[in-house]
N, C-alpha and C positions, 0 to 999 in steps of 0.2 A: 569438511566446514559445514557450518548450521545457518538455516535462515528460518525464522518465523513471521508469518502472517498473520498479525493480530486485526479484524474486522468485526465490523456491524452489518449485517445482513437483514433489513427490515424484510424484503420480498423474495430474498434469495440471491438478488444478482450480483452484489459484491461478494458473495461466497462462491458465486460460478465464476465471476473474475479471479480470484484467490485459488481456487482451484487450477484455473488454466495456468496462472504464473507459477504455481508450484511444479505443474508439468514443465516449465522451461527451468526452471531453477534445478530440479531432478536432473533432467537430461543434461544438465551443466555439471552435474556432478556433487550438489549440494544435499544435503540433508535438510528435509522441510518439516516444520511443523505449523500445521494450521490452527490458530485458536480463537474462539468468538471473544469479543473484548469483555464479556459479562463474567466470562469464565477464566480470565486470564490472570493470574498473579504475576505482579512487575518482575519479581526474582526469575522468571520464567526468562526473560528478556536477555538476563546474565549468559546465559549459554549459548547463545546465538551471535554469529558473526555479522548476520544481515537482518535488519529488522524492518518490515515493511507493515505499513499502516493503511486498512481499508474502510472505509465507511460510505454510506448514503449522505446526500446533499439534504439537509435540513435547515429550510429558511436562511439558505446562503452559508451553511455554516456545517459544521459536524455534526454527526448523529449523537442524540443522548447518551448511547451507551459507550461509544468510542470518547465521549466528554468524560463521563463519569471513569472510565479507565483512564485517561491521562491524567485526571486527577489524583490518582492514586501514586503515579512516578515520582512523587516529590524525596521520596527516600533514597532510590537509586541517583535521582539528580543530585542529592545533597552529599550524596559519597561520590560523584563523578566517575560512577562506576560503569557507563556505557560509550565511554570516550572511543571514537575511532572504529564504530561500527557502520555497516553501510547501510544508507538508509534510504526506503522509497514508500510510494503510496499508490493508490488507486482509489477511485470514486464512482459512484453512479447517480445520476440524479434526473431530473425531466426531461431537460435538453439542453444544447450547447451553452444557454445562458442560463441556466437552472441554478447558478451558483458554483459550478465544478471550477472554474477560474479562483473563487475563493477558498473553497473547503479543502484544496490540494495543498496552496501554501499554507494555512492553518495547520495542517499535518504536517508538514515539512517545518513547521515552525517550532512544534514538539521535538522533533528528531534533532534539528540543530539545538538547542536548549539542552539536549541529552549529551552533545558531542557529535554526533552522527555524521558522515560524510555523504551528502544526497547524490543521487544518481538519476538524472533527467531522461527524458526520452527524445530520442535525435530524428531530425527532420528525416532520415533516410532509412528509417526502419518501417518495416510494414506495419500498417494501420495508422500512421501519423497523420494528422488532420481529419481522421474519421473514426477513429477509436482511441486515440490519444492526442495529447498536445504536448508541448516541451516539458510539461511538469509531470506527465506518466499517462498512464488507462485512464478514460473515463469511458462511462457506459450512457448512452442516452435514452433513458427506459421509458416516456412520457409522464404526464402529470401525474396520472394516477400508477405509475408504478406497473403497468400491464405488458409493457414492451420488455423483453429481456436485452441482456447486452448482444450487440451485433456480432457478425462474423468477424468483421474487422478491428472489433474490440478485442474479441477473445485472442485473435490474433496477436494484436498489440500486446497484452497481458502476457501470452506465452514468449513473445520475442523480448519484454521489458524483464521478465524471469531470466532469460538467458543473459541479457547485459548486466542486471543487477550479479548474478553470479560471476561474470567475467570481472567485474570492478571489485566484488569482495575477494577473490580469488588473488588478485592483484595487490590488494592492500591489506587483505589479513592472512594470505598464504604465506 
């Protein structure tokens, strides 16, 4: 089984989070591809059972490179080619109220349009409330992006990777 994490990382924070999520996915037996949004061909998604989108928060929304990538997905959407994939998200933003709670559902909205089955973050998982909310992992990196993801956030990314892998195996296995 395969997972792909497509992400934009302006300061390296989303990339760091994606790397930690990759560890959890791989430990759980999935083969993982990390792919920068600006270098990702939409057809790459076809070869994967789980699709995770990662983005920095920009003005309460998705970063420009992720938006541009999302705009390229029309062809696979028209073909209904990504139905029943497992979907998840990760985001990084200035603070708890910096728009993460709007960016996460925006990314999920795209995954839902593609026919994905969403995986949330359960409140008894390590990192909940301090490195993740019910939508998934989020990093509070300060308004100037100088702070990196906290240890709680990186733990949440790792645990979320394991959860996404488990759901992927049960749905796509």
